[in-house]
C-alpha positions as CSV (number, residue, x, y, z in Angstrom):
1,M,10.5,12.6,-84.3
2,D,10.0,15.7,-82.1
3,I,9.5,16.1,-78.4
4,I,6.3,17.9,-77.4
5,S,6.2,17.4,-73.6
6,I,8.8,17.1,-70.8
7,E,7.4,16.4,-67.3
8,E,9.1,15.9,-63.9
9,K,8.9,12.3,-62.7
10,G,10.3,12.4,-59.1
11,K,13.5,14.3,-58.4
12,T,15.8,12.7,-60.9
13,K,13.7,11.7,-64.0
14,Y,11.7,13.2,-66.8
15,R,8.7,11.7,-68.6
16,I,9.0,12.6,-72.2
17,T,6.3,12.5,-74.9
18,T,6.9,12.7,-78.6
19,Q,4.6,14.0,-81.4
20,D,3.9,10.4,-82.3
21,G,2.5,9.7,-78.8
22,V,5.6,7.7,-77.7
23,V,6.2,8.1,-73.9
24,F,9.3,7.2,-72.1
25,V,11.2,8.0,-68.9
26,M,14.9,8.8,-68.5
27,T,17.1,10.3,-65.9
28,K,17.7,14.0,-66.1
29,R,21.4,13.3,-66.4
30,E,20.8,11.1,-69.4
31,A,18.4,13.6,-70.9
32,A,20.9,16.4,-70.7
33,L,23.2,14.4,-73.0
34,Y,20.6,14.9,-75.7
35,G,19.9,18.6,-75.0
36,I,16.7,17.8,-73.1
37,R,16.5,20.1,-70.1
38,G,13.8,21.7,-68.0
39,T,10.0,21.2,-67.9
40,E,9.0,24.6,-69.2
41,S,6.4,24.6,-71.9
42,V,7.7,22.8,-75.0
43,E,6.1,23.4,-78.3
44,K,8.4,21.2,-80.2
45,L,12.0,20.1,-79.6
46,S,13.6,18.6,-82.6
47,L,16.6,16.3,-82.3
48,P,18.8,15.2,-85.2
49,E,18.2,11.7,-86.4
50,E,21.6,10.4,-85.2
51,M,20.8,11.7,-81.7
52,W,17.4,9.9,-81.7
53,E,19.2,6.7,-82.7
54,A,21.7,7.1,-79.8
55,L,18.8,7.9,-77.4
56,W,16.9,4.8,-78.6
57,A,20.0,2.6,-78.2
58,G,20.4,4.0,-74.7
59,L,16.8,3.2,-73.8
60,Y,17.3,-0.3,-75.1
61,K,20.4,-0.9,-73.0
62,A,18.6,0.4,-70.0
63,A,15.6,-2.0,-70.6
64,I,18.1,-4.9,-70.9
65,R,19.7,-3.9,-67.6
66,R,16.2,-3.7,-66.0
67,C,15.3,-7.2,-67.3
68,G,18.6,-8.5,-65.8
69,D,17.8,-6.9,-62.4
70,L,14.3,-8.3,-62.4
71,L,15.4,-11.8,-63.4
72,K,18.0,-11.9,-60.6
73,G,15.3,-12.1,-58.0
74,R,12.8,-14.5,-59.6
75,D,11.6,-16.1,-62.8
76,Y,9.2,-14.3,-65.1
77,T,6.9,-15.3,-67.9
78,R,7.2,-13.3,-71.2
79,T,3.9,-11.5,-70.3
80,G,5.1,-10.7,-66.7
81,L,8.4,-9.3,-67.8
82,L,6.8,-7.2,-70.5
83,Q,4.3,-5.8,-68.0
84,K,7.1,-4.8,-65.7
85,L,8.8,-2.8,-68.5
86,R,5.5,-1.2,-69.4
87,E,5.1,-0.1,-65.7
88,D,8.5,1.5,-65.9
89,E,7.3,3.4,-69.0
90,Y,9.7,2.0,-71.6
91,P,8.4,2.6,-75.1
92,E,6.4,-0.5,-76.3
93,E,8.9,-1.1,-79.1
94,I,11.9,-1.1,-76.7
95,A,10.1,-3.3,-74.2
96,L,9.2,-5.9,-76.8
97,Q,12.8,-5.9,-78.2
98,A,14.2,-6.3,-74.7
99,V,11.9,-9.2,-73.8
100,R,12.6,-10.9,-77.1
101,A,16.3,-10.7,-76.4
102,M,15.7,-12.3,-73.0
103,E,13.8,-15.1,-74.7
104,E,16.5,-15.7,-77.3
105,A,19.0,-15.9,-74.5
106,H,16.7,-18.4,-72.7
107,Y,16.5,-16.2,-69.6
108,V,12.7,-16.1,-70.2
109,D,11.0,-19.3,-71.1
110,D,7.3,-19.8,-70.6
111,R,7.6,-23.6,-71.0
112,R,10.2,-23.8,-68.3
113,F,8.2,-21.4,-66.1
114,A,5.1,-23.6,-66.4
115,Q,6.9,-26.8,-65.6
116,T,8.6,-25.3,-62.6
117,Y,5.4,-23.7,-61.3
118,L,3.4,-26.9,-61.8
119,H,5.9,-29.2,-60.0
120,Y,6.3,-26.8,-57.1
121,H,2.6,-26.4,-56.5
122,L,1.4,-30.0,-57.2
123,Q,1.8,-30.5,-53.5
124,D,-0.7,-27.8,-52.4
125,R,-2.9,-26.8,-55.3
126,S,-5.4,-28.4,-57.5
127,R,-4.8,-28.8,-61.2
128,G,-7.6,-26.3,-61.9
129,R,-6.0,-23.7,-59.6
130,I,-2.6,-24.2,-61.2
131,R,-4.1,-23.7,-64.7
132,Q,-5.8,-20.5,-63.5
133,D,-2.6,-19.2,-61.9
134,L,-0.6,-19.9,-65.1
135,R,-3.2,-18.3,-67.3
136,Q,-3.2,-15.2,-65.1
137,K,0.6,-15.0,-65.5
138,G,0.3,-15.0,-69.2
139,V,1.4,-18.5,-70.1
140,P,-0.3,-19.7,-73.3
141,A,-2.9,-22.5,-72.9
142,E,-1.0,-24.9,-75.1
143,V,2.1,-24.5,-73.0
144,I,0.2,-25.2,-69.8
145,E,-1.3,-28.4,-71.3
146,E,2.1,-29.5,-72.5
147,A,3.5,-29.1,-68.9
148,F,0.6,-31.1,-67.5
149,A,1.0,-33.8,-70.1
150,E,4.7,-34.2,-69.2
151,A,4.0,-34.2,-65.5
152,A,1.3,-36.9,-66.0
153,E,4.0,-39.2,-67.6
154,E,6.0,-39.0,-64.3
155,E,3.2,-39.5,-61.8
156,N,-0.5,-40.1,-61.2
157,L,-1.8,-36.5,-60.9
158,E,-5.3,-37.7,-60.1
159,E,-4.2,-39.7,-57.1
160,R,-2.0,-36.8,-55.9
161,E,-5.1,-34.5,-56.1
162,L,-7.2,-37.0,-54.2
163,G,-4.6,-37.0,-51.5
164,Q,-4.9,-33.2,-51.3
165,I,-8.7,-33.4,-51.0
166,R,-8.5,-36.0,-48.3
167,A,-6.0,-33.9,-46.3
168,L,-8.4,-30.9,-46.6
169,L,-11.3,-33.0,-45.5
170,E,-9.4,-34.2,-42.5
171,K,-8.3,-30.7,-41.6
172,K,-12.0,-29.6,-41.7
173,R,-12.9,-32.7,-39.6
174,Y,-15.3,-33.9,-42.2
175,D,-16.5,-37.5,-41.9
176,P,-18.5,-38.8,-44.9
177,R,-20.1,-41.5,-42.8
178,T,-21.9,-39.0,-40.5
179,A,-22.2,-35.9,-42.7
180,D,-25.7,-34.9,-43.7
181,W,-26.6,-33.4,-47.2
182,P,-26.1,-29.7,-46.2
183,Q,-22.7,-30.5,-44.8
184,K,-21.8,-32.4,-48.0
185,Q,-23.0,-29.5,-50.1
186,K,-21.0,-27.0,-48.1
187,M,-17.8,-29.1,-48.3
188,M,-18.2,-29.8,-52.0
189,A,-18.6,-26.0,-52.7
190,F,-15.5,-25.3,-50.7
191,L,-13.5,-27.9,-52.7
192,Y,-14.9,-26.7,-56.0
193,R,-13.7,-23.1,-55.2
194,R,-10.2,-24.6,-54.7
195,G,-10.3,-25.8,-58.3
196,F,-10.8,-29.5,-57.8
197,S,-12.9,-31.3,-60.4
198,Q,-16.5,-32.4,-59.5
199,E,-15.7,-36.0,-60.2
200,L,-12.8,-36.1,-57.6
201,I,-14.8,-34.1,-55.1
202,R,-17.7,-36.6,-55.2
203,R,-15.3,-39.5,-54.9
204,A,-13.6,-38.0,-51.8
205,V,-16.7,-36.6,-50.1
206,E,-18.9,-39.7,-50.5
207,E,-16.3,-42.5,-50.1
């Protein structure tokens, strides 16, 4: 594999492109170890196969370190961690290998992430909103439903959600006994945007 482009990325890094379209970033100091210097026009820079293997191994180790740094601060889904590595411009193959290693070591676990997120937000978010959040974070639909099924075995999620709705109605000073139809419609639309089901909204708004 040959290098066809070397670009400056900040003061200390290069963005390097190969003839196969692989793009990656490395520090100038690291690049110098492989004879990669300067940003002058590069027609083709060929590296020996053993040097490419060493370079690739170095990128993999760097990606693993980056995963470790990210996971120190918070939990990530598989998709979320992969996206971070892509933003850092690690080659796709390296990023996938690093995330797979984190999964195998159980540092990344979408099932655990979904369970933790669900239990934390059951106090302040509807089930619909939680599902939407988890989907946006890349958690597979079947994993989300498994987390909800397990939570339902521990507590009555419907009653908990009704409690949230009643608290919101009280905060909005809504009284079903005196509210006219336009007020009911407005409140129902507000609750629907929060992700609550139509059935629960009707029960709470009209009780």
